[in-house]
C-alpha positions in Angstrom: -12.7 -44.8 -90.3 -11.1 -41.9 -88.4 -12.8 -40.2 -85.5 -13.1 -36.4 -86.3 -14.5 -35.4 -82.9 -12.3 -33.0 -80.9 -10.7 -34.4 -77.7 -11.6 -32.1 -74.8 -8.6 -30.4 -73.2 -7.4 -32.0 -69.9 -8.8 -30.7 -66.6 -6.5 -28.3 -64.9 -4.5 -29.8 -62.0 -6.1 -29.0 -58.5 -4.2 -28.4 -55.3 -5.8 -31.0 -53.0 -2.9 -31.1 -50.5 -5.0 -29.2 -47.8 -3.6 -27.1 -44.9 -0.1 -27.6 -43.6 0.6 -28.0 -39.9 2.2 -24.5 -39.9 -1.2 -23.0 -41.3 -3.1 -24.8 -38.5 -0.8 -23.6 -35.7 -0.9 -20.0 -37.0 -4.7 -20.0 -37.3 -5.2 -21.6 -33.8 -2.8 -19.1 -32.2 -4.7 -16.2 -33.8 -8.0 -17.6 -32.6 -6.7 -18.1 -29.2 -5.5 -14.5 -29.0 -9.0 -13.2 -30.2 -10.7 -15.4 -27.6 -8.4 -14.1 -24.9 -9.1 -10.5 -25.7 -12.9 -11.0 -26.0 -13.0 -13.0 -22.8 -10.9 -10.4 -21.0 -13.2 -7.6 -22.1 -16.3 -9.5 -21.0 -14.9 -10.3 -17.6 -13.9 -6.6 -17.1 -17.4 -5.5 -18.0 -18.9 -8.0 -15.6 -16.4 -6.9 -12.9 -17.3 -3.3 -13.4 -21.0 -3.8 -13.2 -20.7 -6.0 -10.1 -18.4 -3.4 -8.4 -20.8 -0.6 -9.2 -23.8 -2.5 -7.9 -22.0 -3.5 -4.8 -20.9 0.1 -4.2 -24.4 1.3 -4.8 -25.9 -1.2 -2.3 -23.2 -0.3 0.3 -23.8 3.4 -0.1 -27.6 3.0 0.3 -27.2 0.8 3.4 -24.8 3.3 5.1 -26.9 6.3 4.0 -30.1 4.8 5.5 -28.4 4.0 8.8 -26.9 7.5 9.1 -30.2 9.2 8.2 -31.6 7.5 11.2 -28.8 8.7 13.3 -29.2 12.2 12.0 -32.7 12.6 13.5 -31.2 12.0 16.9 -27.9 13.9 16.8 -29.7 17.0 15.2 -31.6 17.4 18.4 -28.9 16.4 21.0 -28.6 18.8 23.9 -25.1 17.7 24.9 -22.3 15.7 23.2 -19.4 13.9 25.0 -15.7 14.0 24.1 -15.1 10.7 22.2 -12.8 8.2 23.8 -11.3 4.7 23.1 -11.6 2.1 25.8 -9.8 -1.1 24.8 -10.6 -1.8 21.2 -13.9 0.1 21.2 -14.7 3.7 20.6 -17.4 5.5 22.4 -19.4 8.6 22.0 -22.3 9.7 24.3 -25.0 12.3 23.7 -28.1 13.6 25.4 -31.6 14.0 23.9 -35.0 15.0 25.2 -35.8 11.3 25.7 -32.6 10.3 27.6 -29.1 9.2 27.0 -27.7 7.7 23.8 -24.3 5.9 23.2 -22.5 5.1 19.9 -20.0 2.4 20.0 -17.7 1.3 17.3 -16.3 -2.1 17.8 -15.1 -4.9 15.6 -16.3 -3.3 12.4 -19.8 -2.6 13.6 -21.4 0.7 14.7 -24.2 0.3 17.3 -26.4 2.5 19.3 -27.8 2.0 22.8 -30.0 4.2 25.0 -31.0 4.6 28.6 -32.9 7.1 30.9 -31.5 9.0 33.9 -30.9 8.4 36.8 -29.8 5.1 35.3 -26.3 4.6 34.1 -26.4 1.3 32.2 -27.0 1.4 28.5 -29.8 -0.8 27.1 -29.4 -3.4 24.4 -27.2 -2.2 21.5 -28.8 -1.8 18.1 -26.7 -2.3 15.1 -26.6 0.8 12.8 -24.0 -0.3 10.3 -21.6 -3.2 9.8 -18.7 -4.1 7.6 -16.9 -0.8 8.7 -13.2 -0.3 9.3 -11.2 2.5 10.9 -9.9 4.8 8.2 -6.1 4.4 8.9 -5.3 6.0 12.2 -8.2 8.5 12.0 -10.5 8.3 14.9 -14.0 7.2 14.0 -15.6 9.9 16.2 -14.6 13.5 16.2 -16.5 16.3 18.1 -16.0 20.0 17.3 -17.3 22.0 20.2 -18.9 25.4 19.8 -16.1 28.1 19.4 -13.5 25.6 18.1 -11.6 26.3 15.0 -11.4 22.8 13.4 -10.2 24.0 10.1 -7.6 26.6 11.3 -4.7 24.7 9.7 -6.7 23.6 6.6 -6.7 25.3 3.3 -10.1 26.3 1.9 -10.1 23.8 -0.9 -9.8 20.9 1.5 -12.2 22.1 4.3 -14.8 23.9 2.2 -14.8 26.8 4.7 -12.6 29.5 5.9 -9.7 28.8 8.4 -11.4 31.1 11.0 -14.6 29.2 10.9 -16.2 28.6 14.4 -19.2 26.5 14.8 -21.9 27.8 17.1 -23.2 24.3 17.8 -21.5 21.1 18.6 -20.6 19.1 15.4 -20.2 15.3 15.3 -18.0 13.9 12.6 -18.1 10.2 11.8 -15.4 8.8 9.5 -15.1 5.2 8.5 -14.3 3.0 5.5 -17.1 0.7 4.5 -16.3 -2.6 2.9 -18.6 -4.6 0.6 -16.8 -7.6 -1.0 -13.6 -6.1 -2.6 -15.1 -2.7 -2.7 -14.2 0.1 -0.3 -16.5 3.1 0.4 -15.2 6.1 2.4 -17.8 7.4 4.9 -17.3 11.0 6.1 -20.5 12.5 7.6 -20.8 15.6 9.8 -23.8 16.1 12.0 -24.8 19.4 13.9 -26.3 19.2 17.3 -28.6 22.2 17.0 -29.7 22.3 20.6 -26.1 22.8 21.9 -24.3 26.2 22.2 -21.2 27.8 23.7 -23.1 27.8 27.1 -23.6 24.0 27.1 -22.0 22.4 30.1 -19.0 20.3 29.4 -20.2 17.5 31.8 -23.5 15.6 31.8 -24.9 12.6 33.6 -25.1 10.7 30.3 -21.2 10.4 30.4 -21.6 7.8 33.3 -22.8 5.2 30.8 -19.3 4.8 29.4 -17.1 1.9 30.8 -14.0 2.9 32.7 -10.8 3.0 30.9 
């Protein structure tokens, strides 16, 4: 007896050969490039965040230190001419409570005080550390009353006219702060309001500076 049932068609051939070595190499290369781009972007974000936080911390520390200094320099009655002795820079000024001395040495700014008729500064108190001299610019600059410190500067760089003359002594401190790999320029100007054009050039407080 014959079998009248229909024979099902044969199943289509399937490609079970998998991926070739070239396919794997190309896919791995693409994945490696993507991972490199993503990793680089993440590292750059972290680096920027860390640099910003470090700069903010350094700025706050320097700002706090110089705000303390401003309370004294603002009421100074006399300010010396800055000088370098060896590797250290010195600046003396007189206040109602006695003599004060700023010293910049080995990356640290310190302040010491003493009372007349003494001539020996007391223990130095650190004000700021991790500082460096900005190129060849002196860390301390004093503009005496009647000087024209910006006579050769253009208004867009000095912020005042070229014929500007201060009526009080001005003390300018310039450093470069360092926090890790971050550099922070420090340029601060203080005005000694108790000085004038009649302030004597010499003062007993200048005797606290070591001899050159």
